N, C-alpha and C positions, 0 to 999 in steps of 0.2 A: 856777461862778458866771458869770452873763452880764449884759449890760446896763451902763448907765452908773451904777454904784453902787460905793461903796467899802466897803460893809458886808460883813464876812466872818463867816460862821457856822462855827465849827470843826466838822469832821466832816460837813459838809453838802455833798451832791453835786448837789442840784437847782438851780433858778434862784432867785436872790435879786433881787427887783424892788423898787427904791426909787422915790421921786417923780420922779427924772430919767430913769427908764427909759422908752423910747418905748411900751412896752406897759402902763404903770402904770394908766392910766385904764380900759383893758379888764380888767385883772387885778383891780381893786377893785370893778368893777360886779357886782351880783348880780341875781337874777331880778326882784326888786321895784325898779323904776326910781326909786321915791321915796326910796330909801336912798342917801345921798351922803356916804360917810365916807372919810377919808384916812388910812390907816395909814402908819406910819413905814417899814415894810418888809413885803413879802409873800414868804414862804418857800414856794416851790412845790416840794413834795417829790416824790421819785422812789420812795421806799419807806419802810418802817418806821424804818430807821436814821436817815433824814432827819428824820422826825417827832420822834424822840427828841432829835436834835441841836438842832432848833428849840426844843423845850421847854426844854432846858438853857440855850440862849442867852437865851431870854426871861427865865428865872429869874435868870440871872447879871446881866442888864441891867435888871431890874425893869420889864419891858415888859408892858403889857396884852396879853392873848392873846385872839384870836378864832380859831375853827376853821372852815374851809370844806370841806364835802364837795361837795354839789351846788349850794350857794348859793341854795337855793330857799325857805328859811324866810321867811315874810312879814314878820317883824320885823327881818330883815336882820342877824341875830346872827352871820353868817359874816364880817363885816368890822367893824373898830373904828377909832376915831380915835387917831392918834399911838401906835399899838402895833404888834404883829406879827400878821399873818394867817398861820396855819399852814394852807397851802393844799394839799389833797389832790386837786385837780381833775385832775391828770395821772395819778393812780393809779386807773385805770378797768378793770383787768384782771378778767376773770371766767373761771373754769375749772370745768367740770362733770364730776362723776363719775357717769356714767349707771347704773353698777351699784349704787353706794351711794345713788344719788339725792340727791346733795348738790351744792352750788355754793359755791366759794370766791370771795368777792367783795371786791375792794379798796375802801378807804374813800372814794374819790372817784367811784365808779361811779354811773351813773344807772340808773333802772329799765329804760330802753330797752336798755342794755348787758346787763343780766341776762336780759331776755326774749329778746333776740337769740340768746344762747348756749344758754339752757335749752330754748327751743322747737325748736332743732335736734335735740333728743332727745325731743321731745314732752312736756317737763316744764315746770313753773312753780311759783312760790310766791307767796303774797299780797304784792302790792306796790302802789305808787301808781297812781292812775288817769290820770296824765299821765306820759308816758315820760321827760320831761326833769327830773323830780323826782329828788333825790339819795337813794340807798339809805340812807345814814347817818341823815339827818334823819328820814325816814319811819320807819325801824326804831326808833331810840332813843325816839321818842315813842309807839310802840305799833304803828302800821302798819295802816291800813285799805285795803281795795281790793275788787275784784270777787270775789275768791276767799275772802274771810274767813268767810263763813257755812259754807262747805264745809271749809276748811282752817285756820281760825283767823286771828288777827292775824299780822302779820309776825313779831313777837317770839315767837309760839308756834311758829314754825318756825326760830328761831335755835338753832343747835347749839353754837356757841362763837364767841368773838371775841378778837382780838388787840388789846390795850389798851396805850397809852403813858400812864403815870400822870403825876401832877403833879410827881413827882420825876424824870421821864424814864426810868423803869424800864419794860421791855417784859415784859408778863405775858399769860397766857392765862386767859380767864374762861369757865367752863362749869359744868355741873351738878356737876362733881367738882373743878374747880380754881377757887379763889376763888368759891365758890357765892354768897356774900353780894353780891359785885360783879356776878356774872352776873344775880342777881335784880334788882338796881338798874338795870342797863343796859337791861333789858326794860321800858321805859316811863319811866325816870327822866331822859330827855333827855341832853344832852351834859355833864352835871354831873361825871362821874367819870373822865374821861380822853379821849384821842383814840383812836378806833377805826380801826385801820389795815387790819384785815381782818375780814370776817364769814364764817361758814359757815352755810348754810341747808339745811334739808330741802326736798326737791322732791317734786312730785306729778304724776301723769299729767294733762295738760290739753291739749285741742286736738289738733293744731294749728288745727282749725276749731271754732268755737263758735257757738252761736246768740246773736246779740248785736245791740245797737243801740238807739236811742231811739224812743219814740212821743211825738208832740207833740199837745197839745190847745190850744184858744184860752184865753186868760187868764180870760175870763168863766166858763169851766167849772171853775175851780180848785177850788172847794169840792166839787163833785160828784166830780171826779177824785180828790181826796185822800181823800174818804170811801170811795170804791171801792178805792183803792190800799191803805188801811188794812186792809180786810178781805182783799184779795188777798194781801198779803205775810204776813198772820197764818197763812195756810195754805200758804205757799210752801215748796217743798223746799229743803234746805240748798244745793243746787247753784245756786240762783238768787240772784244778787246784783243789787241795784237801787239807783239813786240818782235822786232827784227833783231836777229843776232848774227854778227859777222865775225868769224874766227874759224876754229876747227870744230869738228863734230866731237862732242864729249864722249868719253868711253863709258857710257851707261849700259847696264845689262840689257836694256830693251833695244839697243842698237847693235847691229852686226859688227863683229870685230874688224871686218874688212873696211869699215867706214871710220873706225876710231881715229881721231886726230886728222881726218881729211879736211882741208880748207873748204869752207862752205858758207852759204848764206841761208839762214833759216827764218821762217815766219812762224812764231809760236802763237797759238790762238786759244781763246776761251770764250764760248758763247753762253752768256748769262740768261738763258731762256730754255724752252723745250728742246730736247735733243733733236727732234725731227726738224725743227726750224734751223737749228745749228748746222745740220747736215746740208740743208739747202743753201744756207748763207755762205758756207765754206766750199761749195762744190767747184766754183770757178778757180779759186786759189789752188786747190788740190790737183786740178787738172792742167794747170799752167806748165808749159815746158816739159822737162824730163826730171822730175824729182828723184833725188838719190834715195830718199826715204820719206814716207808719209806715216806719221805716228798719231794723226788725229783720230780719235776714237771716243766713244762714250766713257767717261772717266769720273770717278768720285772727285768732287771739288777739293776735298782735303788732300787727296793724292796729287792732284794737279798743283796745288799750292806748294807742296813740298818737292815737286819733281826736279827742281833745279838745285836743291840743297847741296848735293854732292859735288856740284861744279864750282861752288864757292865756299869751301869749308873753313872753319875756324883754324887759324894758325898759318895759313898761306900768307904771302906778302902781296899787298895791293896798293895801287896808286891810280887815282882817277882824274880825268878832266871832263867837264861837262859843258854842254852848249844847248840852247834852245833853237829850234829851226822853225821858221814860219812855214816853210814848205819844203818838200823834196824836189827842188828844181833839177833840171838836167845837169847843171853845173855842180850842185851839191852831190848828186848821185855819182857823177864822174869822180869827184874828189874822194868820196867814201870808197869807191871801188879801187882807186889808186893806193890808198893808205891802209885800208883795213887789214890787209894780209901781209904787211911789211914787218910785222912783229916777229921777234925771234922765239918767243915762248909760245908753245901750243895751247897754253891756258889763257893767254890774253885775248880780249875780244872787244867789240863795240856793240852797243845796244841802242836801238831806236824805239821809243815808246810813242804810240799813237794816242793823241788826246782828242779834243773835240767832244761832241755829244753833251752830256750833262755837265762836264767840266767847263765848257765854254759858255753855257747858259747862265752860270752864276755871275752876277755883276762883278766887275773887276775890283771894286772897292768894298765888297762885302766881307772879305777876309784879307789877311796880310799876304796871302799867296796870290800874286798878281799876273803871272804868265799864263793866263787862261786862253788867250787868243792865238797862241802859237799852235802849229800843227803837231809838233813832235818835241820831246825831250831826248837828248842824246847823251850817252855816257861812254867814254873811252876808257876802258879798264885794263890797265897793265897788271899782270899777275905772274908771280914767279914763286918758286919753292924756297922754304927757309934755308935749305942746304946749298942753294946756288949762290955763287959769289957776287961781289960788287959789280963785276963786268956785266952780268946778266941784269942786275938791278938798274944800272946806268943805261943799258941798252933799251930796256922796256920803258923806263920813264921817258927816255928820249923819244921813243916811238909815240907815246901818248901825247907828249907836248908838241911834237911835229905835226901829228894828225890834227890836234886842236888848232894850232896856228894856221893850218891850211883852211880850216873851216871858219876861222875867226871872222872874216869879212861877211859871212852869211849868218852869224850868230845873232839871235834876237833876245839875248839874256841867258840865264842859267837857272836851273832848279837848285835851290839852296842845299838840298840833301846830296847833291853830286859834287859839292865843293870839297877839296882836299886841304891839307895843312898849309900848303904854299899859296893858296888863294887868299889874297889880301883884302883889305876893306873895300877896295874899288870893285872887286868881284862880288862882295856881299851887297854893295849898293846896286850893282848890275842885276842881282837876283830880284831885288824889290822895286827898282826904279826910285827916282829921287823923292817923289811925293810920298810914297808909302814908307820909304826909309825914314823920312823926317817925322812922319806920324808915329812910327815905331819908336824913334828916339825920344819923342815926348812922353810916350807911355813908359818907356824904360826909365826915364828920369823920375817918374812918379812912383814906380814900384821897386826900382833898384838903382837909386841915384848914385851909389858908389860903385856900380858895375861889379858887384860881388860875383854874379854869374857871368863870367867872361870866357870860360873855357868852352867855346862854341863858335859858331859863325857870328861874331860879335857885332852887336848894335850899340854904338856909343850913346850914353845918356845925353839928351839935348842940353 
């Protein structure tokens, strides 16, 4: 125990941080700077035994529990008011078995930690498209990324997990041990326990891939999206793409004359030989009159961190999410009408292309069920901490209005795109009634008192 606090957690060897601790404000801050909560204590764990001790302490003292991995969830569920934060952010170790092609990843690791270690062996698994996102949050919600069309969602690559239950018991969940829990962990969010370690299957990737974005002017959005729809329909599984609609970010690799210009971009990553990637992307790069073409042979680890500076810690964020069965002409028209109405040059919308290996996994194999849709969409309002409530209100209004326009075309929602004002009906929408009821039954078995409810909560049956 360190710092100016008298709180003692029996059997705990990590740092106990209270409001008087000089590092308290930094420890309670999460990625979304609009989240401002004050826990009674932050228990920064060193290992699984510390996690179990913190759970026991919280139960003995009737404390609200929040669990922090990477702290990247937009809703800020990693921190609570007047309770305990079980903080895994110091548990970032990653070890790779290059023979078995697996990685053992501790619960506080970030995707940059995983990529750093796995790429040393020319291996990777599907992970977040920003390197400072947490492994735990991405995984437990399903896990989308550049490699998903070739290698499936992150959960499709989860081999086993070490779980601290609501009773403080340490168990292993896999296809053979607690298979019901293992099924629920793969998409059911943080509802069932604290995951102290994950084991993932790895695949040969890189270290150099053909990757990068192509930008077109905003006024070309309808034409670009209609071309993109046909292009990705015939794309090989190796090709992962994300469409971004907003302004061109002021990155060093982009000319100053294009900074903050409204644009539509298709960012790409080909998870195969560079020569094949060049051929697969040729038609996209030649379409229309691109403002900039940054597709080039790139180290996979660099591509994975290429968007980091566009969504840094401390900015203010608000999201609305929708799943789209297809990019119909009507949907494309609505996207073009609403995407550029935002007042902030940092707000944007993103469209993730699924299919491939994601769609080939049976719908009931995991708790992540939206495998048959064509795209996930996230509408992301972004503003700076120093901007006033007028800007906040305007940006949130833009996101909500955009979402409502798309609502008739929505086929569900990816659970990791839900924000703090998305209620139980939206959680059920993310899973569908049958899967939600199955999750609720498993919740009743492993957490009948709903101890872990600071999440996109599933009520115990």
